[in-house]
C-alpha positions as CSV (number, residue, x, y, z in Angstrom):
1,X,0.0,0.0,0.0
2,X,1.1,3.5,-0.7
3,X,0.0,4.8,2.7
4,X,0.7,2.5,5.6
5,X,-1.3,4.6,8.0
6,X,-4.6,3.7,6.3
7,X,-6.5,1.2,8.4
8,X,-7.3,-1.4,5.8
9,X,-10.0,-3.2,7.9
10,X,-11.9,0.0,8.4
11,X,-11.6,0.7,4.7
12,X,-12.9,-2.7,3.7
13,X,-15.7,-2.6,6.2
14,X,-16.8,0.8,4.9
15,X,-16.8,-0.5,1.3
16,X,-18.9,-3.4,2.5
17,X,-21.5,-1.1,4.1
18,X,-21.7,1.0,0.9
19,X,-22.2,-2.2,-1.2
20,X,-25.0,-3.4,1.2
21,X,-26.7,0.0,0.8
22,X,-26.5,-0.2,-3.0
23,X,-27.9,-3.8,-2.9
24,X,-30.9,-2.5,-0.9
25,X,-31.6,0.2,-3.6
26,X,-31.8,-2.3,-6.4
27,X,-35.2,-3.5,-7.7
28,X,-34.2,-6.8,-9.1
29,X,-32.1,-9.8,-8.2
30,X,-30.3,-9.5,-11.5
31,X,-29.2,-5.9,-10.8
32,X,-28.0,-6.8,-7.3
33,X,-26.2,-10.0,-8.3
34,X,-23.0,-8.3,-9.3
35,X,-23.0,-6.3,-6.0
36,X,-23.7,-9.4,-4.1
37,X,-20.6,-11.1,-5.7
38,X,-18.5,-8.1,-4.8
39,X,-19.8,-8.2,-1.2
40,X,-18.9,-11.8,-0.8
41,X,-15.3,-11.1,-2.1
42,X,-15.0,-8.2,0.3
43,X,-16.2,-10.3,3.1
44,X,-13.6,-13.0,2.3
45,X,-10.8,-10.4,2.1
46,X,-12.0,-8.7,5.3
47,X,-11.8,-12.0,7.1
48,X,-8.4,-12.9,5.8
49,X,-6.9,-9.6,6.4
50,X,-8.6,-8.6,9.7
51,X,-9.0,-12.0,11.5
52,X,-6.5,-11.0,14.1
53,X,-8.4,-7.8,14.9
54,X,-11.7,-9.8,14.9
55,X,-10.3,-12.2,17.5
56,X,-9.4,-9.3,19.8
57,X,-13.0,-8.1,19.8
């Protein structure tokens, strides 16, 4: 990463929340399918990168 001060877990979590909000705005399953796929990928990345922080909570 270019900036080591960026908290990657917070950044990923923020993007996940934005994606969830976008999914809620969609009218059809077909429109939200791409976003759902993105959310699943972000969830996996979040777990892999932030699992140590999750354990502390």
